[in-house]
C-alpha positions in Angstrom: 5.9 -24.1 5.2 8.0 -21.1 6.3 4.7 -18.8 6.0 3.1 -20.8 8.4 6.0 -20.5 10.9 5.8 -16.6 10.4 3.0 -16.8 12.5 5.1 -17.4 15.9 7.1 -14.3 14.7 4.8 -11.8 14.9 6.1 -8.5 16.4 4.5 -7.0 19.5 3.0 -3.4 19.1 6.3 -1.3 19.0 6.7 2.4 19.4 9.4 3.1 17.2 9.2 4.4 13.9 7.7 1.7 11.4 9.9 2.0 8.1 8.4 -0.2 5.4 9.4 -0.8 2.1 7.3 -2.5 -0.7 8.1 -6.1 -2.1 7.9 -6.2 -5.7 7.2 -9.7 -6.9 7.8 -8.9 -10.7 11.5 -7.8 -10.2 14.4 -10.3 -9.2 14.5 -10.9 -5.8 18.4 -10.1 -6.3 17.8 -6.6 -7.1 15.8 -6.0 -4.0 17.8 -8.3 -1.2 20.6 -6.0 -0.6 17.9 -3.1 0.6 16.0 -5.3 2.4 19.3 -6.4 4.4 19.7 -2.9 5.5 18.4 -3.0 9.3 16.7 0.7 8.8 13.8 -1.1 7.4 11.6 -3.2 9.9 8.7 -4.2 7.8 7.8 -5.4 4.1 4.4 -4.7 2.2 3.4 -7.4 0.1 0.8 -6.3 -2.9 -2.1 -8.6 -3.7 -1.3 -10.5 -6.8 -3.7 -11.8 -9.0 -4.3 -15.2 -9.3 -2.4 -17.3 -11.5 -3.4 -20.2 -13.7 -0.9 -23.0 -13.8 -0.3 -24.0 -17.6 1.8 -26.8 -16.9 2.8 -29.2 -13.9 6.6 -28.6 -14.2 6.2 -24.7 -13.8 6.7 -22.3 -10.7 3.2 -21.0 -9.4 5.6 -18.1 -7.9 7.2 -17.1 -11.0 4.6 -14.9 -13.1 7.0 -15.7 -16.0 6.1 -19.1 -16.4 2.0 -18.5 -15.9 -0.3 -16.8 -17.2 -2.2 -13.8 -15.6 -5.9 -14.5 -14.5 -8.6 -11.9 -14.4 -9.0 -10.2 -11.2 -12.6 -11.9 -11.1 -12.1 -15.6 -11.1 -14.5 -18.0 -11.7 -16.0 -20.1 -9.0 -14.0 -23.4 -7.6 -13.0 -24.7 -4.1 -9.7 -23.4 -2.5 -8.0 -25.6 0.5 -6.3 -24.5 3.4 -4.7 -26.6 6.0 -6.7 -29.4 4.6 -10.0 -27.4 4.8 -11.9 -27.4 1.4 -14.1 -24.3 1.0 -16.8 -23.1 -2.1 -16.2 -20.0 -3.5 -19.2 -18.4 -5.2 -18.8 -17.9 -8.7 -19.6 -14.5 -10.3 -22.8 -14.6 -12.5 -21.3 -13.2 -15.6 -18.5 -16.0 -16.2 -16.7 -16.2 -19.8 -14.0 -17.5 -21.3 -11.9 -14.5 -19.8 -12.4 -16.0 -16.7 -10.7 -19.1 -16.0 -11.4 -21.9 -13.8 -10.2 -21.7 -10.0 -6.5 -23.4 -10.1 -6.9 -27.0 -8.7 -7.9 -27.2 -4.9 -4.4 -28.3 -3.9 -3.0 -25.0 -5.5 -1.2 -22.5 -3.6 -1.3 -20.2 -6.2 -4.5 -18.4 -4.8 -2.9 -17.9 -1.3 -1.9 -14.1 -0.3 1.9 -13.4 -0.8 3.1 -13.9 2.9 1.6 -17.3 2.9 3.7 -18.8 0.1 7.3 -16.7 0.6 10.4 -18.8 -0.5 12.7 -20.4 2.5 15.7 -17.6 1.8 13.4 -14.7 0.7 11.3 -15.2 4.0 14.8 -15.2 6.2 15.8 -11.8 4.5 12.9 -10.1 5.2 11.8 -7.7 8.0 9.8 -9.6 10.4 6.9 -7.3 10.0 4.7 -8.1 6.8 2.1 -6.2 5.7 -0.4 -8.1 3.4 -2.6 -6.1 1.1 -6.0 -7.3 0.2 -7.6 -5.6 -2.9 -11.2 -5.7 -3.1 -11.1 -5.5 -6.9 -9.6 -8.6 -6.5 -12.1 -10.3 -4.7 -15.6 -11.9 -5.8 -17.1 -10.7 -2.7 -16.2 -10.3 1.1 -16.3 -13.8 1.6 -14.2 -14.4 -0.8 -12.0 -11.6 1.0 -12.2 -13.5 4.3 -10.7 -16.4 3.1 -7.7 -14.3 2.4 -7.9 -12.6 5.5 -7.5 -16.0 7.4 -4.6 -17.3 5.2 -2.5 -14.4 5.8 -3.2 -14.3 9.7 -2.6 -17.8 9.7 0.6 -17.5 7.9 1.6 -14.7 10.1 0.7 -11.4 8.5 1.1 -8.5 11.4 -1.1 -6.2 9.2 -3.9 -6.7 6.8 -3.7 -3.7 4.6 -6.9 -3.0 2.8 -7.5 -1.2 -0.6 -10.5 -0.7 -2.8 -8.2 -1.4 -5.9 -8.3 -0.6 -9.6 -11.6 -0.7 -10.8 -10.6 -1.9 -14.4 -12.4 -0.7 -17.8 -15.2 -1.8 -19.5 -15.9 -2.1 -23.6 -17.4 1.1 -23.6 -14.4 2.7 -21.9 -16.3 3.7 -18.6 -14.5 2.6 -15.6 -16.3 -0.1 -13.4 -17.1 -0.1 -10.2 -15.7 -2.5 -7.7 -18.2 -5.2 -6.1 -16.9 -4.4 -2.7 -14.7 -1.8 -1.4 -12.3 -1.1 0.8 -14.6 -0.1 3.6 -16.7 -3.5 3.2 -13.4 -5.1 3.7 -12.6 -3.3 7.2 -15.8 -3.7 8.5 -15.4 -7.7 7.6 -12.0 -7.6 9.1 -12.8 -5.8 12.4 -15.8 -8.3 13.1 -13.6 -11.3 12.5 -10.9 -9.7 15.0 -13.6 -9.5 17.6 -14.9 -13.1 17.1 -11.1 -14.8 16.6 -11.7 -15.8 13.4 -8.5 -13.8 12.3 -5.6 -13.3 14.8 -6.6 -10.4 17.3 -3.0 -8.9 17.6 -3.3 -8.2 13.9 -3.6 -4.8 12.9 -6.3 -3.7 10.2 -4.9 -0.9 8.3 -6.3 1.2 5.1 -4.9 3.6 2.2 -5.3 7.3 2.1 -4.4 9.5 -1.3 -3.6 12.7 0.0 -2.8 14.7 -3.0 -5.7 13.0 -4.9 -8.1 13.8 -2.1 -7.1 17.4 -1.8 -7.5 17.5 -5.2 -11.2 16.5 -5.4 -11.6 19.2 -2.8 -11.6 20.6 0.8 -13.1 17.9 3.2 -12.8 14.8 0.9 -10.0 13.5 2.8 -11.0 14.1 6.2 -14.6 12.4 5.1 -13.0 9.2 3.9 -10.7 9.0 6.4 -12.9 9.4 9.3 -15.0 6.7 7.6 -12.2 4.3 7.3 -11.2 5.0 10.7 -14.8 4.3 11.9 -14.9 0.8 10.1 -12.2 -0.7 11.9 -8.6 0.7 10.7 -6.1 1.0 13.2 -3.2 2.0 10.6 -3.7 4.5 7.9 -0.5 4.3 5.1 -0.9 7.3 2.7 -0.1 7.1 -1.2 3.1 9.1 -1.9 3.0 13.0 -1.4 3.7 13.4 -5.2 2.6 17.1 -5.4 4.2 18.5 -2.1 1.9 21.3 -1.4 -1.3 19.2 -2.1 0.1 17.1 0.7 0.6 19.5 3.0 -2.8 21.2 2.3 -4.2 17.8 2.9 -2.0 17.1 6.6 -3.5 20.9 7.7 -7.2 19.6 6.6 -6.7 16.4 8.7 -4.9 18.3 11.5 -7.9 20.2 11.8 -10.8 17.8 11.1 -9.4 14.9 13.1 -6.8 16.4 15.4 -6.0 13.0 16.9 -4.5 11.4 13.9 -1.2 13.1 14.0 -1.2 12.4 17.6 2.0 9.9 19.5 -0.5 9.1 22.1 1.7 10.8 24.5 -0.1 14.3 24.7 -3.5 14.8 26.4 -6.2 17.0 24.8 -9.9 17.4 26.4 -11.2 18.8 23.1 -9.7 16.5 20.8 -13.4 14.6 19.5 -10.8 11.4 18.3 -10.3 9.8 21.4 -9.6 6.7 19.5 -6.5 8.6 17.9 -5.7 10.5 20.9 -5.0 7.6 22.8 -2.2 6.6 20.2 -4.2 3.6 18.7 -3.9 4.7 15.3 -0.8 4.6 13.4 -0.1 7.0 10.3 2.4 5.6 8.2 3.6 8.3 5.1 4.1 6.7 1.5 7.1 8.1 -0.4 7.7 7.3 -4.2 11.4 7.1 -5.7 11.1 8.5 -9.1 14.4 8.1 -11.1 13.7 9.7 -14.0 10.6 11.8 -15.6 9.1 8.9 -17.1 8.8 7.5 -13.8 7.1 10.8 -12.6 4.4 10.4 -15.2 3.9 7.2 -13.6 3.3 8.2 -10.2 1.2 11.0 -11.2 -1.3 8.4 -13.1 -0.7 5.9 -10.4 -2.1 8.6 -7.9 -4.5 11.1 -9.9 -5.7 8.7 -12.4 -5.1 8.5 -16.4 -7.5 11.1 -17.0 -6.1 13.8 -14.6 -4.8 16.1 -17.0 -8.8 16.9 -18.1 -10.1 15.8 -14.7 -8.1 18.3 -12.8 -7.7 21.4 -14.9 -10.0 23.9 -14.0 -10.3 27.4 -15.0 -7.6 28.8 -17.2 -7.2 32.0 -15.2 -6.6 29.5 -12.3 -2.3 29.1 -11.9 -3.1 27.1 -8.7 -5.6 24.0 -10.3 -4.2 20.9 -9.2 -3.3 20.0 -12.9 -1.2 22.7 -13.2 0.9 21.6 -10.1 1.1 18.5 -11.5 2.5 20.0 -14.4 4.9 22.1 -12.2 6.2 18.7 -10.6 6.7 17.0 -14.0 8.4 20.3 -15.4 10.8 19.9 -12.5 11.7 16.3 -13.5 11.9 17.0 -17.2 14.3 19.9 -16.3 16.4 17.8 -14.3 16.8 15.3 -17.0 17.6 17.2 -19.6 20.2 19.0 -17.6 22.0 17.0 -15.2 24.4 14.0 -15.9 23.0 10.2 -15.3 25.1 10.4 -11.9 24.2 13.6 -10.6 20.4 13.2 -11.7 20.6 10.0 -9.6 21.7 11.9 -6.6 19.1 15.0 -7.2 16.0 12.3 -7.3 17.2 10.2 -3.9 17.8 14.1 -2.3 14.3 14.8 -3.3 13.2 11.5 -1.5 15.1 12.1 1.3 13.5 15.5 1.9 10.1 13.6 1.3 10.7 11.4 4.3 12.1 14.4 6.2 9.1 16.3 6.2 6.7 12.7 6.8 9.0 12.4 9.6 9.8 15.5 11.4 7.4 17.7 10.9 6.2 19.5 14.2 2.8 19.3 14.6 2.2 16.6 12.1 4.6 13.9 12.9 3.7 10.8 11.3 4.6 6.9 12.7 6.5 5.7 10.1 7.6 5.7 6.4 6.5 3.5 3.5 9.0 3.4 0.5 7.4 2.3 -2.7 10.3 1.9 -5.4 9.1 0.7 -8.5 11.7 -0.1 -10.8 15.1 -1.9 -10.1 16.5 2.1 -10.0 14.0 2.6 -7.5 15.4 -0.4 -5.2 18.9 1.0 -5.9 17.9 4.8 -4.9 16.2 3.3 -1.5 19.5 1.7 -0.5 21.1 5.0 -1.1 18.3 6.8 0.9 18.8 4.1 4.0 21.6 5.6 6.2 19.7 8.9 5.5 16.4 7.8 6.7 18.2 5.8 10.2 19.5 9.6 11.1 15.8 10.7 10.2 14.4 7.9 12.5 16.5 9.0 15.3 15.8 12.8 15.4 12.2 12.2 14.9 12.2 10.5 18.5 13.5 13.8 20.2 
């Protein structure tokens, strides 16, 4: 009920900096509530949960501890939204690994923004970003149902990602049936037809460090394709290797000059007029690594599990992506081995503060906001300690 009520609260477009905080559904809400209560956070990002199969009638479908995780590729069945039941096409390769779709009256398939608890909904910022992952959808029709549900619930932005590809039994990575470009194209048409709220923003993800590691021109090509497909907001993965991220920003600034424009300047030579008019927002991701182990986790999330082999390059080249990654990890290991616990935590917060400052205050490459991405409860503690500094940086970025 509260999710539906959020539709009337969808905020209008604003010129102030976005400060998004990711909501982790797998951590206790009480761990995150103090952070979300800080006024600097004006937006919440919801992940795309896998579907959950309810095992007993007494279990809470919103609580992963009492349910069993389903495969990303759910089987055919029907879904009910506001009393309207529609058929979900079944993938051709059914097996016991793909449980049946939840009962038509179940809400477990709905996007997270559609099933917020009353107290949680009231405690979160009014700007809701709902992630939709192509890897968790059977096809585009399946994804459009999620888009409609999120729009009806009052989502402010739909964030489209291709998602994890998964691993086949032979060890090779499998390709998703669809990707974020397909979702963006579908969502753009739905906005134009009024099938979803015309005021909802469409967002995509950029991965600066990975894209730069893959080679010159990769990042600009990928981003231009997503903007052409309909992206109005870009949310980046964290700059886990700052040197790679700076090179990516330089590349984007040269190839797509309007991406970093705030819409207040004018340049007749700008070849991306849509961006120059301030219609594209770019929000920089900041990870909160609190230990060398969490730093390794972030490297794997950004670069993939095989980054050491994939990006090693020539032994004679001291500037390969792999060696740059190892240098950052060595800094975390050194800090962990030489600092006491409190000083290590302060060091991590200071490192994140510098990343936020670079995102919000860099001259000529100013982002429209920042997205904090804690993974653990310690990460949320760090986000709370960082909040006042972010508020100061937001004010500085307006000057």
